[in-house]
N, C-alpha and C positions, 0 to 999 in steps of 0.2 A: 504494500500500500504506500500512500504518500509519506506516512511517517517513517517507513523503512528506507525509502529513498533519501529522506532528509538525514536520517542517522548515518547512512553510508557516506553522504557527501559533506556534511558539516559537523554535526555533533553526534556522539553515540546515544544521545537521548534528546527528547524535545526540550527546548529551553524554558518552557513554562507550561503549566497544566491548564486545562480548560477552565477549571474553577477559578484559578488565579486571573486568567484573562477576563472572565466575566466580572470579577470583583473590580479590576481596573476600569473596565468599561462602565460599570455602575457608578464609580466615583466620578469619572469624566462626564457621564450623562447628568449627574446631579449638579455638577459644577456648571455645565452648559445651561441648565434650567434656570440658573440665577442671572444669566446675562441680560435678560430683559430689564433687570434693575441696575444694570451697570451704568456708569457715567459714559456719555458719548462726547467725543471731542467736538469743539465748535465747528471746525472745518467740515466735519461730516454733515452738519446741518446746512452750512452755507453752500456746500458744493457736493450734493449726494452723488454717489457713483452707482453705476449699473453693472451688476454681475453678469457674466456670460460664461458659457462652457469653456471658451478659449482662455479667458483670464484666470478662471479657477484652475484649469488644467495646468497652465503655466506656473501658477503659484505652487501647486502640489509638486510639480516636477522639480522646482527649484529648492523648496524647503524640505521636502521629504528625504532626499539623500543626506542632508546635513544630520538629521536625526540618526540615520543608519550608521554614520561614521562613529557616533558615540555608542551605539549599540554594539558595534563590532569591537570597539575598545573595551567595553565592559565584558563582552564575551571572553576576550583574550585574558583580561585580568582575573576573572573568576576561574577560567579553565586552567590557566597556566600558573597562577600565583596563589590566589586565596584558597581554593579547594585543596591543591596539593600540600600547601603549608599546614592546613588544619588537619588533614587526614594522613599526612606522611608519605604521599606519593601521587603520581599521575593516575588518571582514570584507569588506564590499561594495566597498571601494576597492582590494582586493588582486587580483593575478592568481591563476589557479587553483593554481599551485604554492605560493604564499604562503598562500592560503586553506587548503590542506591542512596547512601548518605551523601555522596559526592553530588549526585543530581539534585537532591533536596537543597543543599547549600547553594548550588548554582541557581536553582529556581528562586530562592529567597533573594539573592543578590541582584538578580536581573529584575525581579518583581519590584524591589525598592527603587532601582535606577529608572525603570520604565515609569513608575508612578510619579516620581519627582520631575522628570523631564517632561512627561506628558502633561502634567498640570501647569508647570511653569511656562511651557511654550504658549499656552493660551493667554497668559498675561503678556508675553512678549509680542504676540502677533495680534492682539486685540486693538491696537492703535498704530498709527503712522508715527507717532511721537516717540520719544525716548521713554521706554517703559519704566515704571517704578520711580521716575524722576519728574518728567514733564506731564505724564498722563497716568494717573493711578486709578486702579479699579475701585468700584464702590465698596462700601463697608460690607454689604452682604456677600459680595464675591470674595472678598478677603476672608471673611468669617468661614465660609464653606471651604475655601481653599486650605486655610490653616487647620481647620478641624479635620478635614479629610487626610491631609498629609500627616498630622500628628497621630491620629487614631490608627491609620494603616501602617505607620512606621512602628508605633509602640506595640501593635498587635503581635509582632513576631517574637515579643518577649513575654507573651501570655500563653495560657493553656489553649486558647483558641487557635494558635498558630498550627498546632499539630493537625487540627481538622482541615486547615487550608493547605497543608503540605509545605509549611514554612518552619524554619528553625531560627533560634537566636544566632546573630552574627557577632563577631568580635568588634569592639568599638573602633579599632583601627580601620575597619572597612569603611566607616563613615568619613574618614579622612580622604580616601579615594573617591567616595561619592561626592563630597563637597568639591573636590577638584574637578570632577567630571561636570557637575552642575555649573560651576563658575565658567569653565571653558565653553560649555554649551551656550550659556547665556551671552557671553561675549561674542562668540562666533555668529549666533543668530542675530544679535543686535547689529553687528557690522554688515552681515549679509542683507538684513532688512534695509539698512540705509542705502546700500548699493542698489538694491532692487528698486527702491522708490525713485532714486535718481535716474535709473535707466528707463523705467516704465511709467513713472509719474503717478503711480498708484500702488496700493498694496493688494487689494482684491478688486 
């Protein structure tokens, strides 16, 4: 099946479970539901833009691969650094029980990275202005964002984590996560500025 092809070509296991993906999508959907109460920049009122399949497709082709770069960096860190350090060897060197633990650690690390970048990108791309400085989201958007990030980050250190296929990670993982998030935000901010200069619009 498709999962077997994926395992042979990229990883010996799927990078995230279906339940974890559904949980991420639920958080993102809840956050998007608050956007009608978000602040709208003045220039959006003065000069409303019209979406089209062409501009939306161009937007997706441009910003989508940027996210993939950080996913690949996270894959490499988890597979070649974090998991081998915590378990004492690479995936192929471990017995089946330890390989299962390897996969769970990987799932947790990528779940957290995906959650943080997926939520923050909404703040970065919600405006043409410099996000978090010249154009800040409304209080309700910040409230839902902060609560969602806090709850789903903290949940890996609770008994609920086992039900979701997650496990506690060492605190030094969050040093890597902070670096990835900072680099992601800086790159997307620079790319957004270039994109607007070239196409004179964001969407």
